[in-house]
C-alpha beads as a LAMMPS data file, in Angstrom:
LAMMPS data file: protein, C-alpha beads

217 atoms
216 bonds

1 atom types
1 bond types

-500.0 500.0 xlo xhi
-500.0 500.0 ylo yhi
-500.0 500.0 zlo zhi

Masses

1 110.0

Atoms # bond

1 1 1 347.518 238.397 -9.915
2 1 1 347.814 240.109 -6.516
3 1 1 344.544 240.872 -4.735
4 1 1 344.611 243.962 -2.494
5 1 1 341.822 245.011 -0.136
6 1 1 341.093 248.748 -0.020
7 1 1 339.794 248.679 3.538
8 1 1 338.621 246.394 6.287
9 1 1 334.975 246.252 7.271
10 1 1 335.143 248.784 10.122
11 1 1 338.251 250.721 9.114
12 1 1 337.671 254.442 8.564
13 1 1 337.940 255.242 4.884
14 1 1 337.666 258.706 3.356
15 1 1 336.864 258.689 -0.358
16 1 1 336.830 261.644 -2.755
17 1 1 334.989 261.238 -6.076
18 1 1 335.633 263.890 -8.728
19 1 1 333.646 264.207 -11.940
20 1 1 333.544 266.906 -14.579
21 1 1 329.917 266.330 -15.498
22 1 1 326.836 264.960 -13.846
23 1 1 327.159 261.311 -14.900
24 1 1 330.936 260.841 -15.042
25 1 1 331.470 259.444 -11.545
26 1 1 328.576 257.031 -11.898
27 1 1 329.820 255.657 -15.213
28 1 1 333.485 255.546 -14.232
29 1 1 333.447 254.250 -10.659
30 1 1 329.815 253.945 -9.558
31 1 1 330.033 250.209 -9.000
32 1 1 333.183 250.520 -6.919
33 1 1 331.594 253.217 -4.743
34 1 1 328.531 251.031 -4.220
35 1 1 330.766 248.126 -3.259
36 1 1 332.897 250.172 -0.859
37 1 1 329.902 251.768 0.851
38 1 1 328.138 248.426 1.100
39 1 1 331.058 246.511 2.606
40 1 1 332.645 249.189 4.786
41 1 1 330.624 250.342 7.794
42 1 1 332.731 253.451 8.352
43 1 1 333.195 255.031 4.936
44 1 1 332.851 258.766 4.253
45 1 1 332.421 259.880 0.656
46 1 1 332.727 263.372 -0.768
47 1 1 331.155 263.513 -4.212
48 1 1 332.062 266.522 -6.372
49 1 1 330.536 267.361 -9.754
50 1 1 332.201 270.357 -11.400
51 1 1 329.633 271.294 -14.045
52 1 1 325.878 270.823 -13.734
53 1 1 323.055 273.329 -14.028
54 1 1 319.292 273.224 -14.309
55 1 1 317.840 269.776 -14.870
56 1 1 321.301 268.236 -15.033
57 1 1 322.048 269.563 -11.552
58 1 1 318.859 268.005 -10.212
59 1 1 319.802 264.698 -11.815
60 1 1 323.340 264.866 -10.429
61 1 1 322.093 265.419 -6.892
62 1 1 319.497 262.666 -7.096
63 1 1 321.984 260.210 -8.574
64 1 1 324.638 260.937 -5.951
65 1 1 322.121 260.272 -3.190
66 1 1 321.227 256.963 -4.827
67 1 1 324.830 255.786 -5.044
68 1 1 325.658 256.959 -1.513
69 1 1 322.682 255.450 0.300
70 1 1 324.894 253.053 2.255
71 1 1 327.668 255.541 3.053
72 1 1 327.755 256.397 6.747
73 1 1 328.752 259.983 5.993
74 1 1 328.494 261.868 2.722
75 1 1 328.991 265.322 1.230
76 1 1 327.593 266.139 -2.222
77 1 1 328.982 269.237 -3.944
78 1 1 327.775 270.411 -7.350
79 1 1 329.563 273.304 -9.019
80 1 1 328.670 275.344 -12.102
81 1 1 331.926 275.754 -14.012
82 1 1 331.316 276.209 -17.728
83 1 1 330.850 272.926 -19.549
84 1 1 333.503 272.207 -22.242
85 1 1 335.526 275.264 -21.191
86 1 1 337.434 273.939 -18.171
87 1 1 340.876 274.778 -19.651
88 1 1 339.892 278.458 -19.704
89 1 1 338.481 278.170 -16.180
90 1 1 341.444 276.288 -14.752
91 1 1 342.512 279.075 -12.358
92 1 1 339.071 279.202 -10.738
93 1 1 338.859 275.415 -10.627
94 1 1 342.323 275.252 -9.048
95 1 1 341.193 277.666 -6.334
96 1 1 338.278 275.366 -5.578
97 1 1 340.638 272.378 -5.425
98 1 1 342.723 274.162 -2.813
99 1 1 339.607 274.922 -0.754
100 1 1 338.596 271.289 -1.040
101 1 1 341.993 270.106 0.188
102 1 1 341.641 272.247 3.304
103 1 1 338.210 270.815 4.082
104 1 1 338.752 267.117 3.368
105 1 1 341.746 264.779 3.460
106 1 1 340.861 261.629 1.508
107 1 1 342.522 258.243 1.685
108 1 1 341.386 257.396 -1.834
109 1 1 340.570 259.631 -4.789
110 1 1 338.691 258.735 -7.967
111 1 1 339.265 261.097 -10.873
112 1 1 339.372 261.146 -14.664
113 1 1 341.914 259.241 -16.758
114 1 1 344.865 261.454 -17.704
115 1 1 344.644 260.506 -21.417
116 1 1 340.914 261.111 -21.714
117 1 1 340.361 263.155 -24.872
118 1 1 337.648 265.378 -23.363
119 1 1 339.261 268.673 -22.366
120 1 1 337.193 269.010 -19.184
121 1 1 338.148 265.523 -18.051
122 1 1 341.865 266.125 -18.628
123 1 1 341.735 269.394 -16.699
124 1 1 340.197 267.725 -13.662
125 1 1 342.706 264.870 -13.838
126 1 1 345.676 267.253 -14.038
127 1 1 344.437 269.425 -11.171
128 1 1 343.781 266.351 -9.035
129 1 1 347.438 265.363 -9.287
130 1 1 348.573 268.951 -8.926
131 1 1 346.625 269.371 -5.670
132 1 1 346.762 265.991 -3.934
133 1 1 350.397 264.889 -3.695
134 1 1 350.280 262.203 -1.009
135 1 1 347.148 260.238 -1.795
136 1 1 346.101 257.084 -3.588
137 1 1 344.564 258.243 -6.867
138 1 1 342.706 255.932 -9.228
139 1 1 341.748 257.281 -12.631
140 1 1 338.498 255.974 -14.089
141 1 1 337.396 255.704 -17.704
142 1 1 334.361 257.032 -19.558
143 1 1 333.521 255.492 -22.966
144 1 1 332.883 257.985 -25.742
145 1 1 333.112 258.764 -29.465
146 1 1 336.813 259.681 -29.207
147 1 1 337.855 256.059 -28.686
148 1 1 340.319 256.920 -25.912
149 1 1 340.077 253.794 -23.769
150 1 1 343.468 252.450 -22.736
151 1 1 344.950 249.484 -20.885
152 1 1 344.046 249.868 -17.192
153 1 1 346.118 248.223 -14.474
154 1 1 343.717 248.160 -11.501
155 1 1 340.448 246.239 -11.437
156 1 1 337.552 246.029 -8.987
157 1 1 335.358 242.959 -9.396
158 1 1 331.614 243.568 -9.298
159 1 1 329.005 240.949 -8.524
160 1 1 325.702 240.733 -10.359
161 1 1 323.804 242.717 -7.727
162 1 1 326.163 245.708 -7.730
163 1 1 326.522 245.620 -11.506
164 1 1 322.745 245.647 -12.003
165 1 1 322.214 248.375 -9.406
166 1 1 324.832 250.630 -10.987
167 1 1 323.199 250.488 -14.410
168 1 1 319.712 250.928 -12.964
169 1 1 320.707 254.061 -11.051
170 1 1 322.371 255.572 -14.124
171 1 1 319.446 254.954 -16.446
172 1 1 316.804 255.941 -13.884
173 1 1 318.457 259.166 -12.745
174 1 1 319.762 260.652 -16.003
175 1 1 316.633 260.891 -18.099
176 1 1 317.946 263.877 -20.069
177 1 1 320.649 261.655 -21.547
178 1 1 318.421 258.856 -22.782
179 1 1 318.185 260.269 -26.308
180 1 1 321.930 259.817 -26.812
181 1 1 322.642 256.724 -28.874
182 1 1 325.415 255.525 -26.562
183 1 1 323.596 256.032 -23.266
184 1 1 322.280 252.479 -23.002
185 1 1 322.474 249.471 -20.724
186 1 1 324.495 247.609 -23.359
187 1 1 327.209 250.264 -23.396
188 1 1 327.796 250.173 -19.657
189 1 1 327.431 246.410 -19.414
190 1 1 329.815 245.663 -22.280
191 1 1 332.661 247.741 -20.853
192 1 1 332.336 246.118 -17.443
193 1 1 332.192 242.695 -19.096
194 1 1 335.370 243.401 -21.079
195 1 1 337.195 244.595 -17.962
196 1 1 335.952 241.504 -16.165
197 1 1 337.601 239.339 -18.826
198 1 1 340.846 241.296 -18.521
199 1 1 340.894 241.063 -14.730
200 1 1 340.771 237.290 -14.521
201 1 1 338.117 235.316 -12.710
202 1 1 335.253 237.799 -12.738
203 1 1 332.305 238.289 -15.025
204 1 1 332.231 242.054 -14.502
205 1 1 334.679 244.684 -13.268
206 1 1 335.433 248.393 -13.265
207 1 1 338.925 249.356 -14.320
208 1 1 341.288 252.125 -13.267
209 1 1 344.703 253.569 -13.996
210 1 1 347.118 253.916 -11.094
211 1 1 350.270 255.984 -11.661
212 1 1 351.746 255.736 -8.165
213 1 1 351.255 253.287 -5.348
214 1 1 353.290 252.851 -2.161
215 1 1 353.005 249.390 -0.621
216 1 1 353.233 249.188 3.168
217 1 1 355.388 246.327 4.506

Bonds

1 1 1 2
2 1 2 3
3 1 3 4
4 1 4 5
5 1 5 6
6 1 6 7
7 1 7 8
8 1 8 9
9 1 9 10
10 1 10 11
11 1 11 12
12 1 12 13
13 1 13 14
14 1 14 15
15 1 15 16
16 1 16 17
17 1 17 18
18 1 18 19
19 1 19 20
20 1 20 21
21 1 21 22
22 1 22 23
23 1 23 24
24 1 24 25
25 1 25 26
26 1 26 27
27 1 27 28
28 1 28 29
29 1 29 30
30 1 30 31
31 1 31 32
32 1 32 33
33 1 33 34
34 1 34 35
35 1 35 36
36 1 36 37
37 1 37 38
38 1 38 39
39 1 39 40
40 1 40 41
41 1 41 42
42 1 42 43
43 1 43 44
44 1 44 45
45 1 45 46
46 1 46 47
47 1 47 48
48 1 48 49
49 1 49 50
50 1 50 51
51 1 51 52
52 1 52 53
53 1 53 54
54 1 54 55
55 1 55 56
56 1 56 57
57 1 57 58
58 1 58 59
59 1 59 60
60 1 60 61
61 1 61 62
62 1 62 63
63 1 63 64
64 1 64 65
65 1 65 66
66 1 66 67
67 1 67 68
68 1 68 69
69 1 69 70
70 1 70 71
71 1 71 72
72 1 72 73
73 1 73 74
74 1 74 75
75 1 75 76
76 1 76 77
77 1 77 78
78 1 78 79
79 1 79 80
80 1 80 81
81 1 81 82
82 1 82 83
83 1 83 84
84 1 84 85
85 1 85 86
86 1 86 87
87 1 87 88
88 1 88 89
89 1 89 90
90 1 90 91
91 1 91 92
92 1 92 93
93 1 93 94
94 1 94 95
95 1 95 96
96 1 96 97
97 1 97 98
98 1 98 99
99 1 99 100
100 1 100 101
101 1 101 102
102 1 102 103
103 1 103 104
104 1 104 105
105 1 105 106
106 1 106 107
107 1 107 108
108 1 108 109
109 1 109 110
110 1 110 111
111 1 111 112
112 1 112 113
113 1 113 114
114 1 114 115
115 1 115 116
116 1 116 117
117 1 117 118
118 1 118 119
119 1 119 120
120 1 120 121
121 1 121 122
122 1 122 123
123 1 123 124
124 1 124 125
125 1 125 126
126 1 126 127
127 1 127 128
128 1 128 129
129 1 129 130
130 1 130 131
131 1 131 132
132 1 132 133
133 1 133 134
134 1 134 135
135 1 135 136
136 1 136 137
137 1 137 138
138 1 138 139
139 1 139 140
140 1 140 141
141 1 141 142
142 1 142 143
143 1 143 144
144 1 144 145
145 1 145 146
146 1 146 147
147 1 147 148
148 1 148 149
149 1 149 150
150 1 150 151
151 1 151 152
152 1 152 153
153 1 153 154
154 1 154 155
155 1 155 156
156 1 156 157
157 1 157 158
158 1 158 159
159 1 159 160
160 1 160 161
161 1 161 162
162 1 162 163
163 1 163 164
164 1 164 165
165 1 165 166
166 1 166 167
167 1 167 168
168 1 168 169
169 1 169 170
170 1 170 171
171 1 171 172
172 1 172 173
173 1 173 174
174 1 174 175
175 1 175 176
176 1 176 177
177 1 177 178
178 1 178 179
179 1 179 180
180 1 180 181
181 1 181 182
182 1 182 183
183 1 183 184
184 1 184 185
185 1 185 186
186 1 186 187
187 1 187 188
188 1 188 189
189 1 189 190
190 1 190 191
191 1 191 192
192 1 192 193
193 1 193 194
194 1 194 195
195 1 195 196
196 1 196 197
197 1 197 198
198 1 198 199
199 1 199 200
200 1 200 201
201 1 201 202
202 1 202 203
203 1 203 204
204 1 204 205
205 1 205 206
206 1 206 207
207 1 207 208
208 1 208 209
209 1 209 210
210 1 210 211
211 1 211 212
212 1 212 213
213 1 213 214
214 1 214 215
215 1 215 216
216 1 216 217
């Protein structure tokens, strides 16, 4: 298996995290963001949540600040597009994507998996690819009732410290979700453990889907 480093310790790295709802980024790539921000002294992260209002908006903002503590520069954006109705709001969301592209040019983008069965997630994934044509895009996964997990082809190993911190931040910050039967430590831990098994010599890992990758000589 080929190991590829995303960035050197002091190399400038611009990262864009896109999530439909207030806990998507954390669940899908929270550990990887923690690892990048912790190891890279010159990382800038833009964190965009497309639908969060009221208490959920407060939770989203608090959680983003937790995950981005080590980032040298950060921008947290929380929008209020209508939850579960992104396909009908796609024109407005596309306009925001175009504004975002003018303001920030990322080296790496985290977005939803293209085959995610949630309509909001698929809309954000499609518009990510439609807007950013010359960027490294990694699609993350969110476990759910639909059973839409696939076979990822990119893995980021997580050590015990990062793995534990990710789960702690999720459970501490999203108190409104605690009544959901799936929103538990076991759920998040088990998926990372499974991806760790699939990725080789790691106990835990986050997994992603990469459609296009250009290797520099």
